[in-house]
C-alpha positions as CSV (number, residue, x, y, z in Angstrom):
1,M,0.0,0.0,0.0
2,L,1.3,3.5,-0.9
3,T,0.3,4.9,2.5
4,E,1.2,2.1,4.9
5,S,3.9,2.6,7.6
6,L,4.5,6.3,6.8
7,S,7.3,7.9,8.7
8,I,6.8,11.5,7.5
9,N,7.9,14.4,9.6
10,N,5.1,16.8,8.8
11,A,7.1,19.7,10.1
12,D,9.5,19.3,7.2
13,F,6.6,19.3,4.7
14,P,4.6,22.6,5.0
15,P,0.9,22.1,4.7
16,H,0.3,25.3,2.7
17,F,-0.8,23.2,-0.3
18,L,-3.9,22.1,1.7
19,H,-5.2,25.6,2.2
20,G,-7.7,25.3,-0.7
21,I,-9.5,22.6,1.3
22,Q,-12.0,24.6,3.3
23,R,-13.2,21.9,5.7
24,W,-12.1,18.5,6.9
25,P,-14.5,15.8,8.2
26,S,-11.8,14.8,10.7
27,E,-8.2,15.5,11.7
28,A,-7.4,11.9,10.6
29,S,-8.6,12.7,7.0
30,R,-6.3,15.8,6.9
31,N,-3.4,13.9,8.2
32,W,-3.9,11.1,5.6
33,V,-4.1,13.6,2.7
34,E,-1.0,15.5,3.9
35,Q,1.0,12.4,4.4
36,F,-0.1,10.8,1.1
37,I,1.1,13.8,-0.9
38,A,4.3,14.1,1.1
39,F,5.0,10.4,0.7
40,N,4.4,10.4,-3.0
41,A,6.0,13.8,-3.9
42,S,8.9,11.9,-5.5
43,N,6.9,8.9,-6.7
44,K,7.0,9.0,-10.5
45,Q,3.8,7.0,-10.6
46,I,1.6,9.8,-9.1
47,I,1.3,12.6,-11.7
48,A,-1.2,14.8,-10.0
49,V,-3.5,15.0,-7.0
50,I,-6.5,17.3,-7.2
51,A,-9.1,18.2,-4.6
52,F,-12.7,18.5,-5.8
53,G,-16.2,18.5,-4.5
54,S,-17.9,20.3,-1.6
55,C,-14.7,20.2,0.6
56,I,-13.3,23.0,-1.5
57,R,-16.5,25.0,-1.9
58,D,-17.9,27.8,0.2
59,V,-20.8,25.6,1.6
60,S,-22.0,24.9,5.1
61,Y,-21.0,21.2,5.2
62,S,-18.9,18.5,3.5
63,A,-19.4,14.8,4.1
64,D,-15.9,13.8,2.9
65,V,-12.8,14.9,1.1
66,D,-12.8,14.1,-2.7
67,L,-9.4,13.5,-4.4
68,L,-8.7,12.9,-8.0
69,I,-5.4,11.1,-8.7
70,I,-3.7,10.9,-12.1
71,Y,-1.2,8.1,-12.3
72,S,1.1,6.5,-14.9
73,G,1.9,2.8,-15.3
74,Q,0.1,0.3,-13.1
75,K,-2.8,1.6,-11.0
76,P,-1.5,2.3,-7.5
77,E,-2.9,0.6,-4.4
78,I,-4.4,3.4,-2.3
79,S,-6.1,2.8,1.1
80,P,-7.7,6.0,2.3
81,P,-9.8,6.3,5.4
82,I,-13.5,6.2,4.9
83,E,-13.8,10.0,4.9
84,V,-11.5,10.4,1.9
85,D,-13.0,9.4,-1.5
86,V,-10.3,8.7,-4.1
87,R,-10.9,8.6,-7.9
88,A,-7.9,7.4,-9.9
89,Y,-7.4,7.7,-13.6
90,K,-4.5,6.6,-15.8
91,K,-2.8,9.5,-17.5
92,D,-3.0,7.8,-20.9
93,N,-6.8,7.8,-20.7
94,V,-7.5,11.2,-19.3
95,E,-8.0,13.4,-22.4
96,S,-10.2,10.8,-24.0
97,L,-12.4,10.6,-20.9
98,I,-12.6,14.4,-20.7
99,N,-13.7,14.5,-24.4
100,K,-16.5,12.0,-23.5
101,G,-17.8,14.2,-20.7
102,N,-16.3,12.5,-17.7
103,E,-17.9,14.4,-14.8
104,V,-15.1,14.0,-12.2
105,L,-12.4,15.2,-14.6
106,G,-14.6,17.9,-16.0
107,W,-15.5,19.2,-12.6
108,S,-11.9,19.1,-11.4
109,I,-10.8,21.1,-14.4
110,R,-13.5,23.7,-13.9
111,Y,-13.4,24.0,-10.1
112,G,-10.7,21.7,-8.6
113,I,-7.7,22.7,-6.7
114,V,-4.3,21.2,-7.5
115,L,-2.6,19.8,-4.4
116,H,0.4,18.2,-6.3
117,E,1.5,17.9,-9.9
118,K,4.6,16.9,-11.7
119,N,6.1,19.2,-14.4
120,G,3.0,21.4,-14.5
121,Y,0.9,18.5,-15.9
122,W,-2.4,19.5,-14.5
123,T,-2.0,23.2,-15.1
124,A,-1.3,22.5,-18.8
125,L,-4.2,20.1,-19.0
126,C,-6.6,22.7,-17.6
127,D,-5.2,25.3,-20.1
128,R,-6.0,23.0,-23.0
129,W,-9.5,22.1,-21.9
130,R,-11.0,24.8,-19.7
131,D,-12.7,26.7,-22.5
132,R,-14.0,23.6,-24.4
133,L,-15.2,21.2,-21.8
134,P,-18.2,19.1,-22.7
135,L,-21.1,18.8,-20.2
136,P,-21.6,15.5,-18.4
137,S,-24.2,13.2,-19.7
138,A,-27.8,14.0,-18.7
139,D,-28.8,10.5,-19.9
140,E,-26.4,9.0,-17.4
141,A,-27.7,11.1,-14.6
142,L,-31.2,9.9,-15.4
143,K,-30.1,6.3,-15.5
144,R,-28.6,6.7,-12.0
145,A,-31.8,8.3,-10.8
146,E,-33.8,5.4,-12.1
147,R,-31.5,2.9,-10.5
148,S,-31.9,4.7,-7.2
149,K,-35.7,4.8,-7.6
150,K,-35.7,1.0,-8.1
151,L,-33.6,0.5,-5.0
152,L,-35.8,2.8,-3.1
153,E,-38.9,0.8,-4.0
154,D,-37.2,-2.4,-2.7
155,L,-36.0,-0.7,0.5
156,E,-39.5,0.7,1.2
157,K,-40.8,-2.9,1.3
158,I,-38.4,-3.8,4.1
159,G,-38.6,-0.5,5.9
160,D,-34.9,0.4,6.2
161,E,-35.3,4.1,7.0
162,E,-31.6,5.1,6.9
163,A,-31.1,3.4,3.5
164,I,-34.3,4.9,2.2
165,E,-33.1,8.4,3.1
166,E,-29.8,7.8,1.4
167,Q,-31.5,6.5,-1.8
168,Q,-33.9,9.4,-1.8
169,L,-31.0,11.8,-1.6
170,T,-29.1,10.0,-4.4
171,M,-32.2,10.0,-6.6
172,F,-33.0,13.7,-6.2
173,T,-29.3,14.6,-6.6
174,Q,-29.2,12.8,-10.0
175,L,-32.5,14.3,-11.1
176,A,-31.1,17.7,-10.2
177,R,-28.0,17.0,-12.2
178,M,-30.0,15.9,-15.2
179,H,-32.2,19.1,-15.2
180,L,-29.1,21.3,-14.9
181,I,-27.2,19.6,-17.7
182,N,-30.3,19.7,-19.9
183,S,-30.3,23.5,-19.2
184,G,-26.7,23.8,-20.3
185,I,-25.4,24.3,-16.7
186,F,-22.5,22.4,-15.2
187,P,-23.6,21.0,-11.8
188,I,-21.4,22.3,-9.0
189,S,-21.3,20.5,-5.6
190,R,-24.2,18.8,-4.0
191,P,-25.0,21.5,-1.4
192,E,-25.1,24.0,-4.3
193,L,-27.5,22.1,-6.5
194,P,-30.7,23.6,-5.0
195,M,-29.5,27.1,-5.7
196,Q,-28.6,26.1,-9.3
197,L,-32.0,24.5,-9.8
198,K,-33.8,27.6,-8.7
199,S,-31.9,29.6,-11.3
200,V,-33.5,27.4,-14.0
201,G,-37.0,27.5,-12.5
202,E,-36.9,23.9,-11.0
203,E,-38.4,25.0,-7.7
204,K,-40.0,21.7,-6.8
205,I,-36.9,19.5,-7.1
206,S,-34.8,22.3,-5.5
207,N,-37.1,22.4,-2.4
208,K,-37.2,18.6,-2.1
209,L,-33.4,18.3,-2.4
210,S,-32.9,21.1,0.1
211,K,-35.1,19.3,2.6
212,L,-33.3,16.0,2.2
213,L,-29.9,17.7,2.6
214,S,-31.0,19.6,5.6
215,E,-32.3,16.4,7.3
216,R,-29.1,14.6,6.7
217,Y,-26.3,17.1,7.1
218,I,-27.5,20.3,8.8
């Protein structure tokens, strides 16, 4: 594992590169990210590490820390804590995925904060793509919403309240994304979706999503 048995002296590795992350779910998550980057600063396999999602946005809460990792060669084994969500993409595939509307890569180029990069890789990638990024797929968002609806129907039969709430939140999040994409708007972070929905007149879904988010996180 790339992060096992770390012996990093954090005092020797200033954490200024983490200032773009506005909130941490725990001190353990912060320590893991800091040590992961310090440990892999000279690792040729790790090309870039980008923070994305609600943790870098000016919102009232963030459930976890989202990291995008670009690597070369064989996919690295990464074992983050539960509060750190890692998405890893091979460098050779990145631009093809961006062109197809990959939402994680597109979001990270639009709004992400680079925590680590080698030879200006991520900066140059953003310069090439920022003004011509395709929107994510509205059809894929609808498919995810439909899958969540089917799971929700099954869960309602057995009465698992916590799981029901989670699937409701997932379903309405994906419906929100679908409406925004169909309106030509790139969805930002989950806490910001209700505001974006109101801007395109989708008051009903906006209010429902706001209620679900408030019940779960606020």
